[in-house]
C-alpha positions as CSV (number, residue, x, y, z in Angstrom):
1,M,-3.4,-25.9,10.5
2,K,-4.9,-25.4,7.1
3,R,-3.9,-22.2,5.3
4,R,-7.5,-21.0,4.9
5,H,-8.1,-21.4,8.6
6,F,-4.7,-19.8,9.4
7,L,-5.7,-16.7,7.4
8,Q,-9.2,-16.5,8.7
9,T,-8.3,-16.8,12.4
10,G,-5.3,-14.4,12.0
11,L,-7.5,-11.7,10.5
12,I,-10.5,-12.1,12.6
13,A,-8.3,-11.8,15.7
14,A,-6.3,-9.0,14.2
15,G,-7.4,-6.2,16.5
16,A,-9.6,-4.8,13.8
17,V,-13.4,-4.6,13.6
18,A,-15.0,-6.9,11.1
19,L,-17.5,-5.2,8.8
20,P,-19.2,-6.7,5.7
21,G,-16.5,-7.5,3.1
22,R,-13.6,-5.8,4.9
23,L,-11.7,-5.2,8.1
24,I,-11.4,-1.7,9.6
25,A,-8.7,-0.9,12.1
26,E,-9.3,1.3,15.1
27,A,-9.4,5.1,14.5
28,P,-5.9,6.6,14.5
29,T,-4.9,9.4,16.9
30,K,-3.8,11.6,14.0
31,P,-4.2,11.7,10.2
32,G,-1.7,10.1,8.0
33,V,1.1,12.0,6.2
34,L,2.9,11.7,2.9
35,K,6.6,11.3,3.4
36,L,8.3,10.6,0.1
37,G,11.6,8.8,-0.6
38,S,13.4,6.6,-2.9
39,Q,15.6,3.6,-3.1
40,E,19.3,4.6,-3.4
41,G,19.7,2.8,-6.8
42,R,17.0,4.9,-8.4
43,L,18.5,8.2,-7.6
44,P,20.9,10.1,-9.9
45,G,24.2,11.2,-8.4
46,A,27.9,10.2,-8.4
47,T,28.0,9.8,-4.7
48,L,25.6,9.0,-1.9
49,K,25.9,12.6,-0.7
50,E,24.8,13.8,-4.2
51,K,21.8,11.5,-4.1
52,V,20.8,12.7,-0.7
53,A,21.2,16.3,-1.9
54,N,18.9,15.6,-4.8
55,L,16.3,14.1,-2.5
56,E,16.3,17.2,-0.3
57,K,16.1,19.5,-3.4
58,W,13.0,17.6,-4.5
59,G,11.3,17.8,-1.1
60,A,11.7,14.1,-0.3
61,S,13.0,12.9,3.0
62,G,13.5,9.1,2.9
63,L,16.4,7.0,1.6
64,E,15.9,3.2,1.2
65,L,19.0,1.1,1.0
66,G,19.6,-2.4,-0.5
67,G,20.7,-5.5,1.3
68,D,22.6,-5.2,4.5
69,P,24.9,-2.1,4.2
70,S,26.8,-2.9,7.4
71,S,30.1,-2.0,5.8
72,R,28.8,1.4,4.8
73,I,27.4,2.7,8.0
74,A,29.9,5.5,8.4
75,E,29.4,6.6,4.8
76,I,25.6,6.6,5.1
77,K,25.6,8.5,8.4
78,E,27.9,11.1,6.9
79,A,25.8,11.5,3.8
80,I,22.6,12.3,5.7
81,K,24.2,14.3,8.5
82,G,22.8,17.8,8.7
83,T,19.9,17.0,6.3
84,N,16.3,16.2,6.7
85,V,16.8,12.8,5.0
86,K,16.3,9.6,7.1
87,I,17.0,6.0,6.4
88,T,13.7,4.3,5.6
89,A,13.9,0.5,5.0
90,L,16.6,-1.9,4.1
91,C,15.4,-3.9,1.0
92,W,17.0,-7.1,2.1
93,G,15.0,-9.7,0.2
94,S,14.8,-13.5,0.7
95,C,18.4,-14.6,1.3
96,K,17.7,-17.2,-1.5
97,G,14.9,-18.7,0.6
98,D,17.4,-19.9,3.2
99,L,15.2,-18.9,6.2
100,V,12.5,-21.3,5.0
101,S,14.8,-24.0,3.7
102,S,14.3,-27.6,4.7
103,D,18.1,-27.7,5.2
104,A,18.7,-26.9,8.9
105,E,22.1,-25.4,8.3
106,K,20.8,-23.1,5.6
107,R,17.9,-22.0,7.8
108,K,20.2,-21.3,10.7
109,A,22.5,-19.2,8.4
110,G,19.6,-17.3,7.0
111,I,18.2,-16.4,10.4
112,E,21.6,-15.1,11.5
113,A,21.9,-13.1,8.3
114,L,18.5,-11.5,8.9
115,K,19.5,-10.7,12.5
116,K,22.7,-9.0,11.3
117,A,20.6,-6.9,8.9
118,L,18.3,-6.0,11.8
119,N,21.3,-4.8,13.7
120,T,22.4,-2.6,10.8
121,A,18.8,-1.2,10.5
122,G,18.8,-0.4,14.2
123,E,22.2,1.3,14.0
124,L,20.8,3.5,11.1
125,E,17.5,4.1,12.9
126,S,15.7,2.8,9.8
127,T,12.1,1.8,9.5
128,G,12.9,-1.9,9.3
129,V,14.2,-4.8,7.1
130,I,12.1,-5.9,4.2
131,F,11.9,-9.7,4.1
132,V,10.4,-11.9,1.4
133,P,10.2,-15.5,2.6
134,C,10.9,-17.0,-0.8
135,F,10.7,-16.2,-4.5
136,H,9.7,-18.9,-7.1
137,K,12.0,-21.9,-7.1
138,Q,13.5,-21.0,-3.7
139,S,11.4,-23.4,-1.8
140,T,9.8,-26.8,-2.3
141,L,7.5,-26.4,0.7
142,T,3.7,-25.8,0.4
143,P,2.1,-22.6,1.6
144,D,0.8,-24.5,4.7
145,E,4.3,-25.8,5.4
146,L,5.8,-22.3,5.0
147,D,3.2,-20.9,7.4
148,K,4.4,-23.4,10.0
149,V,8.1,-22.6,9.4
150,L,7.5,-18.9,9.9
151,Q,5.6,-19.5,13.1
152,E,8.6,-21.5,14.3
153,I,11.4,-19.0,13.4
154,L,9.8,-15.5,13.6
155,P,9.3,-15.3,17.4
156,E,13.1,-15.5,17.9
157,I,13.8,-13.1,15.1
158,A,11.1,-10.7,16.4
159,E,12.7,-10.6,19.8
160,H,16.1,-9.9,18.2
161,A,14.5,-7.1,16.1
162,K,13.1,-5.5,19.2
163,K,16.5,-5.5,21.0
164,A,18.1,-4.1,17.8
165,G,15.6,-1.3,17.7
166,S,14.1,-2.4,14.4
167,R,11.5,-4.7,12.8
168,V,11.0,-7.2,10.1
169,L,8.7,-6.0,7.2
170,L,7.0,-8.9,5.4
171,E,6.5,-8.0,1.8
172,P,3.7,-9.6,-0.3
173,L,4.6,-10.0,-4.0
174,N,2.6,-10.8,-7.1
175,K,2.1,-14.4,-8.3
176,G,4.6,-13.8,-11.1
177,E,7.4,-13.6,-8.4
178,T,6.2,-15.9,-5.6
179,F,3.6,-18.5,-4.9
180,Y,3.6,-17.4,-1.2
181,L,2.4,-14.1,0.4
182,N,0.7,-12.4,-2.5
183,R,-1.7,-10.1,-0.6
184,I,-1.4,-7.9,2.5
185,E,-4.1,-9.8,4.3
186,Q,-1.8,-12.9,4.2
187,A,1.1,-11.0,5.7
188,A,-1.3,-9.5,8.3
189,A,-2.4,-12.9,9.4
190,I,1.2,-13.9,10.1
191,C,1.8,-10.6,12.0
192,R,-1.3,-11.3,14.1
193,K,-0.2,-14.9,14.8
194,I,3.3,-13.8,15.9
195,N,1.9,-10.9,17.8
196,H,5.1,-9.0,18.3
197,P,6.2,-5.5,17.3
198,G,9.3,-6.9,15.7
199,I,7.2,-8.5,12.9
200,C,5.3,-6.1,10.7
201,L,4.5,-5.7,7.0
202,M,4.7,-3.3,4.0
203,G,2.7,-2.8,0.8
204,D,3.9,-2.2,-2.7
205,F,1.5,-0.4,-5.1
206,Y,3.0,-2.4,-8.1
207,H,2.2,-5.8,-6.6
208,M,-1.1,-4.6,-5.1
209,A,-2.3,-3.5,-8.6
210,K,-2.0,-7.2,-9.7
211,E,-3.2,-8.9,-6.5
212,E,-5.5,-6.7,-4.4
213,K,-9.2,-5.9,-5.2
214,S,-8.9,-2.6,-3.5
215,D,-5.8,-0.6,-2.4
216,S,-7.8,1.0,0.4
217,E,-9.1,-2.3,1.8
218,A,-5.7,-3.9,1.7
219,F,-4.0,-1.0,3.6
220,T,-6.8,-0.9,6.1
221,T,-6.5,-4.7,6.7
222,G,-2.8,-4.3,7.3
223,A,-3.0,-1.0,9.2
224,P,-1.9,-2.2,12.7
225,W,1.4,-3.5,11.2
226,L,2.0,-1.3,8.1
227,H,5.4,0.5,8.3
228,H,6.6,1.0,4.7
229,V,5.1,1.4,1.2
230,H,6.7,1.0,-2.2
231,L,5.7,3.2,-5.1
232,A,5.6,2.3,-8.8
233,S,3.3,2.7,-11.8
234,R,1.3,-0.1,-13.2
235,V,4.2,-0.9,-15.7
236,R,6.8,-0.5,-12.8
237,W,8.1,2.8,-14.0
238,L,7.9,6.1,-12.0
239,P,4.4,7.0,-10.9
240,G,2.7,9.0,-13.6
241,Q,4.7,7.3,-16.5
242,D,2.2,4.6,-17.5
243,K,1.0,6.4,-20.5
244,L,4.6,6.6,-21.9
245,K,4.4,2.9,-22.4
246,E,0.7,2.3,-22.7
247,P,-0.8,5.5,-24.2
248,D,-4.3,4.1,-24.5
249,Q,-4.4,3.1,-20.8
250,P,-5.1,5.3,-17.8
251,E,-2.3,6.2,-15.3
252,R,-2.1,4.0,-12.3
253,S,-4.0,5.9,-9.6
254,F,-2.8,6.1,-6.0
255,V,-5.8,8.0,-4.7
256,D,-7.7,5.1,-3.2
257,G,-4.6,3.8,-1.4
258,F,-3.5,7.3,-0.3
259,R,-7.0,7.9,1.1
260,A,-6.6,4.8,3.3
261,L,-3.1,5.8,4.4
262,H,-4.5,9.1,5.5
263,R,-7.4,7.6,7.3
264,I,-5.4,4.9,9.2
265,G,-2.9,7.5,10.4
266,Y,0.1,6.2,8.4
267,Q,3.3,8.0,9.6
268,D,6.1,6.1,7.8
269,Y,7.6,6.5,4.3
270,C,6.5,5.9,0.7
271,S,9.5,5.0,-1.4
272,L,10.1,4.7,-5.1
273,E,10.9,1.2,-6.2
274,C,10.7,1.3,-9.9
275,G,12.4,2.0,-13.2
276,V,12.4,5.2,-15.2
277,A,10.8,5.4,-18.7
278,R,13.4,5.1,-21.5
279,G,14.3,8.4,-22.9
280,T,13.5,10.4,-19.8
281,D,16.0,12.2,-17.6
282,P,15.8,11.0,-14.0
283,L,16.8,14.5,-12.8
284,E,13.6,15.8,-14.3
285,A,11.4,12.6,-14.2
286,I,11.8,11.9,-10.5
287,P,10.8,15.3,-9.2
288,A,7.9,15.2,-11.7
289,A,6.8,11.9,-10.2
290,F,7.0,13.3,-6.7
291,D,4.8,16.2,-7.8
292,F,2.3,13.7,-9.4
293,L,2.2,11.8,-6.1
294,R,1.6,15.0,-4.1
295,R,-1.3,15.9,-6.3
296,Q,-2.7,12.4,-5.8
297,W,-2.4,12.8,-2.1
298,T,-4.1,16.2,-2.2
299,E,-7.0,14.6,-4.1
300,A,-7.2,11.7,-1.7
301,T,-7.3,13.9,1.4
302,A,-9.5,16.8,0.1
303,G,-12.5,17.4,2.2
């Protein structure tokens, strides 16, 4: 199947209503909410407990972890015990492109590694496991060939995800990082083809700024499968810090995307995945970024 046809048929049959120039999902049963969080590595604190305490102090409630923290389950559960903080996603990555490798043994090992991460995610009651099929130089296959590989391997992984109580979250990245899956509509087409609750997607405001024509339309297209969002400014610093690097440019706005998240009834987390401007103190800059994002949400949902 040619990739253009794959994308077109996947989106047309996506359970959304086609309107001129976009796809609109069915109306949600309740409005979306803003639940803020951060990746563990971005948070200040000598221990995981201190990082969780800072999140709570700043009014956030989501903690995103890297890789497969299966050896840390007891530590993680103890750190969030008695708090309002929940585990959001596991930022697992691509496993060096092994899941889409032309080497059968590498592919098998990659699939088992993702299944193991899904078990961890289920144990931690997290949102899901973020999966990037490949970064640049991790696959020699064409996009059409990669589409075919994912159609072959994802049904088995999806069923495992369901049994584990979790899901795979396909993450589109900008063309500077991968030649494959650059836009939410492409990930949505795969989700529709697999047609299983174990295969979903996420959006990242940093990558979306480079690849999407409209944050709102992108989130709306992916609405039936959207279960995680990454937050970063245009320069990949904290939201609201663009002007510290590019004083003559406007701040990256989240209003259009937030308006869509509210409209589609988004109930999952929005998590910081970014750096902090040089010379700023994370203990002050991160809560300031959260306040900036809350103001953007208020503007997006006013009226």
